[in-house]
Every structure is written in structure tokens, then in C-alpha cells.
N, C-alpha and C positions, 0 to 999 in steps of 0.2 A: 381549279379556278385560277391558280397562279399561272399554269401553262397557257390557259386560254387568254389571260391578260397579256402575257409575254407575246403570244401570237398576234394579238390585236396591235400591240405597240410595234412589233416587227413589221406588220403590214403597213401601218401608217408611216413608219420611217422609210420603208421601201418605196412606197408611192411618192412620198415627199421628195426623196432623192431623184426619182425618175422625172418628176415634174420640174424640179430645179435644174437638172441636167438638160432636159429637153428645151427649157426656155433660156437658160443662162449660157450654155456652151456656145462660144462664138463660131460663126460660119465665115470662113475665109477662102479665097481662091486657091491657095496652095497651103494646106495644113502642114505645120512642122512640129506641132506639139500634140501630146496625147489628148488634150481637152479641146482641140480645135476640130470642127466639122467642116467638110468640104461643101462648097456651094453647088447645089444641084441645078443644072441648066433648066431654065423656064420656071423653076419653082423658087430658086434663091432662098431668102430667109423664111419664106412661107412654107418651106419644106418641113419645118418643125411640127406641123400639124400631123405628120406621119407618126410621131410618137404618141399621139392621143387618139386621132380619128380611126386609124387602122386597128389598134387594140380594142376600141369600143365596138367596131364592126365585128371583130373576131369574137368578142364576148357575147355579142348579140347572137351569133351563130351557135355558140356553145349552149346558150340558154334555150334557144328554140329547138335544137337537136335533143337536149335533155328533156324538154317538154314532150317531144315526140316519143322518146324512149319510155318515159313514165306512162304515157298514154297506152303504149303497147303492153306494158306490164299490168296496167289496170285491166285491159281487155282480157288478159290471160288469167288474172287472179281474182278480179272483181273486188279488190281491196281498196276502200275509199282513200286510204293514205296515199296511194299512188296517184289518185286524181288530185289530191291536195298538192302533191309534189309537182305534178304536171302544170297545174294552173299557176303555182308559185314561180316555176321556171319561166313560163310564158310571160308573166307579169314583169319579171326582171329583164327578160329579153326585150320586151317592148320598151322598157325604160332606157336600156342601153342603145336600142335602135333610135330612139328619139335623140339621145345625146350624140350619137354618130351623125344623125341628120343635122343637128344644130351646128356641130363643129365643121361638118362639110359645107354647110351654107355660109358660115363665116369665111371659110377659105375661098369659096366661090365668089363672095363679094369682093375680096381683095384681088383675086386672080382674074375674074371674068367681068367684074363690075356690077354683078347682081347676085342677090342671095339665092335666087331660084331661076334656073334656065331650062328646066325639063330635059336635062341631059339624061341619057339612058341610065346612068348610075343613080341620079336623083329620082328618076321615075320609078326605078325598080325598088328603091328603099321606100318610096311613097306607097307603092302597091303592097309591099310587105307590111307596112303599118296598117293599111286598110284590112288586110287579111286577118291580122291579129286583133284589130279593133272589132271585126265581125265575130271573132272567137269569143271575146268577152261579152259582146251583145247577145250571142247565142246562150251563154251561160246564165246571163241575167234574165233571159226570157223563159227559162225552164225552172219550175219549182220542185219537181220530183227529183230527189237527190240522185238516185241510181240512173234515171234516164238522162239527167244532166251530165253525169260523169261519163256515161257511155258515149253520148253524142259528142261531148267535148274531146274525149279520147280519140275518136275517129277523125274529128276535125284537126286535132293537134298533130296526128300522124300525117295527114295530107299537107298541112301547112309546113310541117317540119321538112318534108321532102322538097318543097319549093324554096325553102330558105337559102340553101347553098346556091341554087340557080340564080335567084334574084340578087344575092350579095356578091358572088364571085364570077358567075358565068355570063349572065346577060350583059353586064357592062363591058365585057371584053369581046363580045361577038357582034356588037353594034357600033357604028361610028358615033363619036360624041366629043365633047370638050374635055372630058376627064382624061388625065394621063393614063395610058395603058389601053385606051379604047381602040377598036379596030381602025386601022389606017393611021394611027399615031406615028408621026415621022420619027420620034425618038425611040420607038419600039415600046417594049413593056416597061412598066414602072420599076424603079430601083427596089421597091418593096417586093414586087412579084418575083423578080429574079435574084433578089438579095444582093444586088450590086451596090453594096455599101461598105465603107471602110470599117475595120474592126470596132473602133470606138462607137460609131453610129449604130452598128449592129448590136452592140452590148446594150445601149440605151433602148433600142427598139424592142429587143426580146425581153429585157427587164420590164418594160412597160406591159408587154403582152402577158408575162407571168403575173405581174402585179394586179392587172385588171381581172385576170382569170381567177386568182385567189380571192380578190374582192368579191367577185360574183358568188363563189362558193360560200364565203363568209356571210354575205347578205342572204343567200339562199337558206342557209341553216337557221339564221335569225327569223326569216319569214316563215319557215316551216314550224318552228317552235311557237311562234306567235299565233299562227293559224290553228295549230293543235289546241292551244290554250283557249282560243276563241270558240272552237268547236266543242270542247269539253264543257265550257261555260254554258253554251246554248243547250246542250243535252241535260245539264244539271238543272237549268231553269224549267225545262219541259217535264 
């Protein structure tokens, strides 16, 4: 219990430091100190969104791929615990996908003048939300547990295969407003090619690690909660 408490405190401290660093570290044209970040052309101070939006998108992919893997494991073993893990991962993935969409929309408002522009990246994330919205609609429409788990597993596998395409591939093969899109005069984004100074890279990867650990922590809590709920339902029956 003590180790678990220390791990929770450590995660909170880690993410707090990342958030403070991402927001408070000054951006200057010619950094001369370790805590100064460079101004990225065309993004300027709005480039801070990199420390939050990209890790959320990454965590979304991790969750959706995990849901796909657990779906495969359920089809192989027919153990309902894997179905529980698959739907839990999909739920958290949808949550992080919404957070990535919100942070991206805020950035779009300041950079493009509108929260939503139907840019290929915005469109792809919207399609992804529709796909997983349909996943939960499918589950709610089926009462038989085994049938629901089987169909959900097949759907999770198909959806998981499309997730990397919609998050990372489609926005880069089509022209659009988003940095890194096809035809972007500045080339790929500093994130895609990791063209960032060491201090910026440290904050960026610290954020990715922090959000990834946050996902696994939330996943474990969700699994334990779902198991207790399932056991309670069986006990009542």
C-alpha cells in the first residue's frame, strides 16, 4: 500500500512539474539559459501546446491499440476478463481522444481564428471519435454477454487497426492547415523530426512518459472497479 501511495505521489509530482515547465518556461528568440525555450516559427508561444496535445494523442493511440490487443486475446481464450480490459482501454482512449480534440481546437482558435476548420487532422480525429462512439453503441445494444464480447472484440480489432492511420498517417498525406501536412512549406513539424533543443525535448518526452503512466494507472483503477461491479452483479443474481 505504501509503494502504491508513493507511486501515486510520484506521478502527481511528475505531471505537475511537466505542466509547470510547459507553461512557465520562457520562449525567447535566442535561448542562452537552460530554462529558456526557442521560439518556433509560425507557432511562437502557442508551441507550448506540443507538451500536452501530442502526449494526449499518443496516449489515445496506446489505449486504442491496447483495446485491440485485448480483443484479440479474448477471441483466442474467450475469457471475459479480456473483454473487460478491452472495453476499459477503449473508454480511456476515447477520453484522451476528446482531450486531444479539445486542446487541438483551442490551439486552432488562436492560430487559425476558429475552433474547428475541418482540417484533415481535425476530420480524422472526428472520424475516430465516431468509430469508438459506434463501438460503445454496439455494446449497449447487445444483452447476451458472450455475443457482446465477441462482436466487440472483432470491432475493437478493426478500429484499432485504423487508429494509427487516422492519428498519424492521414493528416500527413493530405494538404491542410495543420503543421506537417502535405505541402507545408516549413516541412515536417519539430515533433515529427524531433528538431527540438535538448531542454524542450526533455519536457516533451517527460510529458509523454507522464501521460502514458497516467493511462496505465487509470486503466488499473478502472479494471478493479469494473471487476468489483461485475462481482456485485453476480452476487445479486
